[in-house]
Structure formats: structure tokens, C-alpha cells
C-alpha positions in Angstrom: 6.6 -5.8 -34.8 7.3 -3.9 -31.7 10.2 -1.7 -33.0 13.0 -3.3 -31.1 14.8 -4.5 -34.1 17.0 -1.3 -34.2 17.6 -1.2 -30.5 21.4 -1.3 -30.1 21.3 -1.2 -26.3 23.7 0.6 -24.1 27.2 -0.1 -22.9 28.1 -0.4 -19.3 26.0 -0.8 -16.2 23.7 2.1 -16.6 21.1 1.2 -13.9 22.9 -1.4 -11.8 25.0 -1.4 -8.8 27.8 1.2 -8.7 31.3 0.0 -9.2 33.5 -0.9 -6.3 35.8 2.1 -7.0 32.8 4.5 -6.7 31.7 2.8 -3.5 35.2 3.2 -2.0 35.3 6.9 -2.9 31.9 7.4 -1.2 33.2 5.6 2.0 36.3 7.8 2.0 34.2 10.9 1.8 31.8 9.8 4.6 34.4 8.4 7.0 35.2 11.9 8.6 31.5 12.2 9.5 31.3 8.8 11.2 31.6 10.1 14.8 29.0 12.8 14.3 26.6 10.3 12.6 27.0 7.8 15.5 26.4 10.7 18.0 23.2 11.7 16.2 22.0 8.1 16.2 22.8 7.8 19.9 20.8 11.0 20.6 17.9 9.8 18.5 17.8 6.4 20.3 17.9 8.0 23.7 15.0 10.4 22.7 12.9 7.3 21.9 12.2 8.2 18.3 11.0 5.1 16.6 12.9 5.8 13.4 16.2 5.8 15.2 15.3 2.7 17.2 14.3 0.9 14.1 17.5 1.8 12.3 19.6 0.8 15.3 17.9 -2.5 15.7 18.1 -3.3 12.0 21.9 -2.8 12.0 22.5 -4.5 15.3 20.3 -7.6 14.9 19.2 -7.6 11.3 15.8 -7.2 9.9 13.2 -9.9 10.8 12.1 -12.2 8.0 9.0 -10.9 6.3 6.2 -13.4 5.9 3.3 -13.3 3.4 0.1 -15.1 4.0 -1.3 -16.5 0.9 -4.9 -17.6 0.7 -6.8 -19.3 -2.1 -7.2 -22.6 -3.8 -6.0 -24.2 -7.0 -7.9 -27.0 -8.7 -5.6 -29.2 -10.8 -7.2 -32.2 -12.4 -5.3 -35.4 -11.8 -5.4 -38.1 -14.5 -4.9 -41.7 -13.4 -2.7 -43.6 -15.9 -2.8 -47.3 -15.9 -1.5 -50.1 -18.2 -5.1 -51.5 -18.6 -6.3 -48.7 -20.8 
């Protein structure tokens, strides 16, 4: 036995996405800084700093799809079924 029998769990969304109300409060707090943030982004892009360019391109055009190259082989035996057997 692994000891989980007495685990009552937790209520609420402890580790998940914040509630919409919390998200709206954060947006309200950050809105006055919007002009300054955009100005700093503009300065960073003009300076040629890759981090600012990457951030700008990600928001303007979206991130490119990531691809993963998988190599290897899988051997699966195939049985032939027939009515003669």
C-alpha cells in the first residue's frame, strides 16, 4: 500500500490557472505601464538586442511550429490470419 488511502486532497485550484478575476486585477494594475513598456520594447528592438527582437516577432507573427526529429525502428510481428487454419 502506498499510503494514499487517507489523502483527502485539496479544495480549489491550487496549482492551476489563476481565476479570471485575478487576471483582470493584474491587467488593471499593469495598464498604466503600457506606454513605458512599449517604449522600452521599441528601444530594445532598435538596439538590435536579440531578446527584444525575439519577443517582438513572437507577439507580432506568433512562434514558429517546433519540430522534433525521431529516429529509430519498431519491430512488430504481423500474424496472417486465414480461414484455412
